[in-house]
C-alpha positions, 0 to 999 in steps of 0.5 A: 587102829587099836592104838589110835583108840587107846591114845585118844583115850587117854588124851581125853582122861589126862585133859579131863583131869587136867581141867577137873584139878583147874575147876577144883583148884578156882572154887578152892579158892573163891571159898578161900577168899569169901570165908575173908569176908562172911555174911556182908554182901558188899563185902563178899564181892570185894573178896571175888574183886579182890582173888580176881585181882590176885590172878591177875598179879600172879600171887603165889597160890602159898602166898594167896590167903596171907595177902587175901587176909591182907585184903579184907583187913583194908575193907572198910568199915562204915 
């Protein structure tokens, strides 16, 4: 019974750390995308859409900043 408790607790801890790691990465990516938008609300929405497109296209994290920067530069200025 003691081994069962240790295994369950260890697996729960590992899952929690994985979940936290994924959440922090998402927050960092979101903040990166929003940093290119400045204070413009329309550009913020555009950049979040670009971030979703990057995830759908499976852009590597090492290339994400440059990719988002190119997308931000392509934003139509009114």
